[in-house]
C-alpha positions as CSV (number, residue, x, y, z in Angstrom):
1,X,-26.8,-27.6,-13.6
2,X,-23.7,-26.5,-15.5
3,X,-23.8,-25.3,-19.1
4,X,-21.1,-23.8,-21.2
5,X,-22.0,-22.6,-24.7
6,X,-19.2,-21.8,-27.2
7,X,-16.8,-21.3,-24.4
8,X,-13.3,-19.8,-25.1
9,X,-10.5,-18.8,-22.9
10,X,-7.3,-17.2,-24.1
11,X,-4.2,-16.7,-22.1
12,X,-2.0,-13.8,-23.2
13,X,-0.4,-15.7,-26.1
14,X,-2.1,-19.1,-26.0
15,X,-5.5,-20.6,-26.4
16,X,-6.6,-22.3,-23.2
17,X,-9.9,-23.7,-24.5
18,X,-11.6,-23.2,-27.8
19,X,-15.4,-23.6,-28.6
20,X,-16.2,-25.8,-25.6
21,X,-19.8,-26.9,-25.3
22,X,-20.7,-28.7,-22.1
23,X,-23.9,-29.6,-20.2
24,X,-23.8,-31.4,-16.8
25,X,-27.1,-32.1,-15.0
26,X,-27.3,-32.1,-11.2
27,X,-26.1,-35.4,-9.8
28,X,-24.4,-36.4,-13.0
29,X,-20.9,-37.7,-12.8
30,X,-18.5,-36.7,-15.6
31,X,-14.9,-37.7,-16.4
32,X,-12.7,-35.2,-18.2
33,X,-9.8,-36.8,-20.0
34,X,-7.2,-35.5,-22.5
35,X,-3.5,-35.0,-23.2
36,X,-1.3,-32.5,-21.5
37,X,-2.2,-29.0,-22.7
38,X,-5.7,-29.9,-23.8
39,X,-7.3,-27.4,-21.5
40,X,-8.6,-29.6,-18.7
41,X,-7.2,-27.5,-15.9
42,X,-8.3,-24.3,-17.6
43,X,-11.8,-25.6,-17.9
44,X,-11.9,-26.6,-14.2
45,X,-10.6,-23.2,-13.2
46,X,-13.5,-21.6,-15.2
47,X,-16.1,-24.0,-13.6
48,X,-15.0,-23.0,-10.1
49,X,-14.8,-19.3,-10.9
50,X,-11.0,-18.8,-10.8
51,X,-11.0,-17.7,-14.5
52,X,-13.8,-16.1,-16.5
53,X,-14.5,-17.2,-20.1
54,X,-12.9,-14.9,-22.7
55,X,-16.1,-15.4,-24.8
56,X,-19.1,-17.7,-24.8
57,X,-21.5,-18.3,-21.9
58,X,-21.2,-20.2,-18.6
59,X,-24.4,-20.9,-16.7
60,X,-24.3,-22.4,-13.2
61,X,-27.9,-23.1,-12.1
62,X,-29.6,-19.7,-12.6
63,X,-26.4,-17.7,-12.6
64,X,-24.5,-16.4,-15.7
65,X,-20.9,-16.7,-14.5
66,X,-18.8,-14.1,-16.3
67,X,-16.2,-11.5,-15.3
68,X,-18.8,-9.1,-13.9
69,X,-20.4,-11.8,-11.9
70,X,-17.0,-12.9,-10.4
71,X,-16.0,-9.3,-9.6
72,X,-18.9,-9.1,-7.1
73,X,-17.6,-10.8,-3.9
74,X,-21.2,-11.8,-2.9
75,X,-21.8,-13.6,-6.2
76,X,-18.3,-15.2,-6.2
77,X,-18.9,-16.3,-2.6
78,X,-22.2,-18.0,-3.6
79,X,-20.5,-19.8,-6.4
80,X,-17.6,-20.9,-4.2
81,X,-20.1,-22.4,-1.7
82,X,-21.4,-24.6,-4.5
83,X,-18.3,-25.8,-6.4
84,X,-14.7,-26.6,-5.5
85,X,-11.5,-27.8,-7.0
86,X,-8.9,-30.1,-5.6
87,X,-5.4,-29.6,-7.1
88,X,-3.4,-32.6,-8.2
89,X,-0.6,-31.5,-5.8
90,X,-2.4,-30.8,-2.5
91,X,0.7,-29.0,-1.2
92,X,-0.1,-25.9,-3.2
93,X,-3.7,-25.9,-1.9
94,X,-3.0,-26.3,1.8
95,X,-1.5,-23.2,3.4
96,X,-2.6,-23.0,7.1
97,X,-0.6,-24.0,10.1
98,X,-3.0,-26.8,11.3
99,X,-5.7,-29.0,9.8
100,X,-8.3,-27.3,11.9
101,X,-7.2,-23.9,10.6
102,X,-7.3,-25.2,7.1
103,X,-10.9,-26.4,7.6
104,X,-11.8,-23.1,9.2
105,X,-10.5,-20.9,6.4
106,X,-13.5,-21.2,4.0
107,X,-16.2,-20.6,6.6
108,X,-14.2,-17.7,8.0
109,X,-14.1,-16.1,4.5
110,X,-17.9,-16.5,4.4
111,X,-18.2,-14.4,7.6
112,X,-19.5,-17.1,9.9
113,X,-19.1,-16.6,13.6
114,X,-16.2,-18.3,15.4
115,X,-18.8,-20.6,17.1
116,X,-20.3,-21.6,13.8
117,X,-16.8,-22.1,12.3
118,X,-15.7,-24.3,15.3
119,X,-18.8,-26.4,15.0
120,X,-18.3,-26.9,11.2
121,X,-14.7,-27.8,11.7
122,X,-15.5,-30.4,14.4
123,X,-18.4,-31.8,12.4
124,X,-16.2,-32.2,9.3
125,X,-13.4,-33.8,11.3
126,X,-15.9,-36.3,12.8
127,X,-17.7,-37.0,9.5
128,X,-14.4,-37.9,7.8
129,X,-13.0,-39.6,10.9
130,X,-9.9,-37.4,11.0
131,X,-10.2,-35.9,14.4
132,X,-6.7,-37.2,15.1
133,X,-5.4,-34.8,12.4
134,X,-6.9,-31.7,13.9
135,X,-3.7,-30.1,15.3
136,X,-1.3,-31.6,12.7
137,X,0.6,-29.4,10.2
138,X,-0.9,-30.1,6.7
139,X,2.6,-30.4,5.1
140,X,3.4,-33.3,7.5
141,X,0.5,-35.4,6.4
142,X,0.6,-38.3,4.1
143,X,-0.5,-37.8,0.5
144,X,-3.9,-39.4,1.1
145,X,-4.4,-37.4,4.3
146,X,-3.6,-34.2,2.4
147,X,-6.2,-35.1,-0.2
148,X,-8.9,-35.7,2.4
149,X,-8.1,-32.4,4.1
150,X,-8.1,-30.6,0.7
151,X,-11.5,-32.1,-0.1
152,X,-12.9,-31.2,3.4
153,X,-11.7,-27.6,3.2
């Protein structure tokens, strides 16, 4: 469950979001639409823990996600295991030399063993039927393939 109550985020000189109230139940699908500059990207960055609210409250399940929560690598790691963000331009999200390394990056940051990482990578490649991309350079993939790899990672 995700809840934001009276959420605000201020950039140095601009308001990113102002007085946002949001409640999303587990399993619920929500579409977020709005014009350029409305704060959609800012809100998503808050939801995934890339930015803390300037004021207001963000609850993710039983966690209060604020600047202090996000400063603790263990807390942040637990949040990052639960939520993710795919950028519109996948090129800025994919930075490893092969698809396999891209898929291994997240599990490696979580401290899994190399055996566990390899198993997860192989399972993910098989699940998404992209084994043929394993050794490809992410920048050489088609737009659709890049999106799949970004989602998988």
